[in-house]
N, C-alpha and C positions, 0 to 999 in steps of 0.2 A: 500484393501490391499491384497497381495498375499496369496492365500489359504483360504480367507474368502469371504463369500457371501456378495455382496453389491447390493444396489438398488439406482438408480439415481432418484431424485425427478422429476416428469414430468413438474413441474412449473419452478423451479429455477435451476435444473440440478445438485444440490449438491449431492455427493455420501453419502450414509448412510450404516452402517452395517444393515443387514436385521433384526437382533433382535432389534436394536434400532428403526427401522421403525415400527415394530410391537408393541413394548412396548409403543411408543409414539402415535400410531394410525395415523401416517402420517409423514410429513416432520417436522424436528426439528429446521429448520431455522426460527428465529424470524421474523415475518411479512410476511412469505411466504403464498400464497393463499392455498397451500396444507397442511398447518399446522393445527392441530385440534384446535378448540376453547376451549382451556383448561381454566377452571375457578377455579379448586381446587388445582392446583399445579404450581410451578414455575420451569422453566427449565433454567439451566445455560449452557453456551457453553463450549465445550472442543475443542480447536483448535489445530490441529496437522498437521505439514508439511507432505504432501503426500510422502510416502516412495518411490513412483515411480519417483519422481522428482530428476534428477541428482543433485549432490551437487553444480555444477557450474552453474546451470540454474537459471533464475530469478523467482521471485514469480509469475510473469505473466504466467508462464508455469504450474502452479500447481492448484489443487483444494483442498478445505478444507474437512476434514471428521469431521462431527459433531455428538457428542454423547449427551445423556441426563444425567445430573448429578442430582440425586434426592435430594441431600442434598446441597443446595446452600450455599456457604461460604459467610460470612458477609464481609463488606468492610474492607480492611486492612489499618492501619494507616500509614504504611511505604510506602510512594510514592516518596522517594528520587530520584529514577531513573526517574520517570515521570517528576518531576520538574527540574531535571538537564538538560535533553534534551529540555524541553519546554523553559528554560531560554535562549537558544541560537537560538530557531527556528525562531524568528522574523528577526534577522540579517541575518540568512542563506537564508531565502526567498528573502530578498532584494538583497543579493549578487547573488543568483541564477538567479533572474529576472532583472539583471542590464540592463537598456535600453540604447542602443547605436544607435541613429537614423542615420544610415549610408546610407540607400537607401530607395526608395519608393517601396512598394509592387508591384510586377508585375503580377504574375499568379493569377488565382482565388483562388487557395489554399492559397497563401500568403495573399491575401486580407481577407479571412476568419480567418486566424491566427491573423492578426492585429486586426480585429473586436473582436475576442475572447479575446485577451489580453486587449483591451479597456474595455470589459465587466468585466473581472477579476479585473482590476484596480479600477473599480467603485463599486465593491462588488456584481455584478450580476454574481454569479458563475454558476447558472443554464444556463443563457444565454451564458456564456463562453463555457460550454460543448457543447451546440448546435452548436456554430460556429466552434469549433474544430472538431466536427463530420462531419460538412460540408467540412472542409478542408481535412479530411481523405477520404471522398468520391472522392475528386479530386486527392489526393496523399496519398495512403494508407501507404506508407513506409516513411512518414515524421516523423523522430524521435522527432522533436520539438513539433509537434501537440500532439503526445502521451504523451510527458513529461508534457507539460502545462496542458493537460486535467487531468493528474494525480494530479497535484497540486490543480486544481479546485475541484476535488472530495474530497480532504482532507479538503478544506474549507467548502464544503457542509456538510460533515459528522460531523464536530465539531462546536458546537454553539459558542465557544470562540476561536476556532482554537488551543486549547491546547491539549497536550497529554493526560491529565487526562480525558477529554471529551470522547476520543476514547476508553480509558481503560474501563470507565464506560459502554459505549455502548457494547463493546466486551464481557464484563462479562455477559450481558444478551442475548448474541447470535447475536446481530446486528453488523455484520462485513461487511455490504454491501459497505459502502464507502471505507473501507480498501481494500476489494477485488477488487473493480473497480480501485482504485489507483494503486494497485499492478500490475494489468493487463496492465495498461498504462505505468508504469515505466519499466515493463518487456519488453514491445514492444519497448520502447525508447532505451533500451539496445540492443535489437535484431537488430533494424534497424541502430542504431548508430555504432555498430561494423562493419557494412558493408561499412562504409565510410573510406576514406583515412586518415591516421594519419596526424594531423595538420589541417585538413579541418575544416572550421568554420561551426557551426550549427546555422542556422538562422530561424527565424519565422517572415516572413514579414520584418518589419523594425527593428526587434530585433536581437541581436546577443547573443547567449547563451553560447558562448565559443568555444574552439577548441574541436575536437572529444574526446580527453582524459579527459579534464576537464568536458565536458558534461556527459560522461559516469560515471565519478566519482560522479557527482551530482545525477544521476539516481540511481546508486548503493547505495549512501548515503540515499536516500529516501526509498529504499527497506529495508535497515537496520533499518531505523526509524520505519516503519510500523511493522517490525518483533519485535522490542522492545516493541511496544504497545501490541502485542499479548503475549509477555513474561509476562508483568505486569498483563494482564487480566487472564492468566492461573495461575499465582501465587496467585492472589486474590481469585480464585476459587479452590485453593489448588490442582491444576492439575500439579504437579511438573515435571513429566516426559515429558509432552508436553511443559512445560516452558523450560526445558533443550533443547529439540529439536529446539525450536525457538531461544534460545541463540546461538546454533550452527549456525543456518541460519543467524542470525544477524551478527555474527562474520565474516562469509563468505562474506556478502555484504559489510560491513564496511572495511574488509581487501582488497577486490577488489577495493574499492573506493580509499583507501590510496595508493595502488600500482599505480593507474593511476594518482593520484594527492596527493602527500604527504601533501599538505597544506589544504586539504579539512577539514573545521572546524567541520562539522557535523559528519563525519566519525571518526575523531580523538576523539571527545567528546564521541561518541558512544563506541569506543573501550576502552576508559578510564572507562566509566561506567560499561562495561562488565567485566573489570578486577576484579571487586569485586565479581563476581559469581564463585562458586566452581564447577559449572557444567563442 
C-alpha cells in the first residue's frame, strides 16, 4: 500500500507488509512453500482489495495483501448470504454453459477448447484446465478459454461446489482457487471488451452468448467470488476488509446488470448486498 513497506513472497508472489513477514517468519499464505512450519499457532487470512486497483478494473488485475490475525474467530452461524447465492448457482452454471452445437471446431485452439469442455462435463476439472491452457498457448486473447478455465478452477476449489466450501477455505487463508478464478474472469472481461458489440463468443462448438451477455456473466462471477471473500472476512471479524469487498462486489454485479439486466446471478447478488449497511 502507498507509504508502507512491502515485501513480495519469492515463491507465490503475494505482497506482505514487512512487519507481517517478520512476525510470521515468512510467507503468510496457507500452503506456500515459503511459509513457516508453524505448529503452535493458527493464522487466519485477512483479505483486502488492493488499493492500487482502479474501481473499474477486474479482480484479475489485483493482488491480495495478507495479514496474520493472532485471534482466529470461530465459525459464524449466520451463513444466509452463502446459502442464498449457492441456491441459484447450479442453474446459473447451466445457463452460462448452454451448449449450442452450431459448428465443428476448426483451429487447434478451438479443438483444445472443445476437449476442455468435454473434460469439464465429465468432472475432470484438472484435465479441463490443462486443455484450456493449451488453447491459450494458441490464442492468448480467447475470452472463452479464460472464462471456462475460471469456472473449472471454482470446481477444483470446492469439494461440493458450494459457496460455503470456499468461505471455509478462505477463512484459513487458502484463496488459491478464488485467486486463479479471478484472474481468469478478469482476463475474460479484458479480452471480451475488445470484441464488437453483438459478436458471438464461441469456444469450439459452444456458443457462450453475445459480447454483452458474456461480459455480464464474467462480471457476475467476479461478484460471486467477491461475496465469498466478504463472508470469510466477516467470519474472521475483519469488518473493514469485508466492507471493501462489499464495495467490490457491488461494482461487479452492477456492471453485470448494466450489460444484461436479466442476469440472474447479478440480480440475486445485488439483492443479497442490499442487506449490508456498509
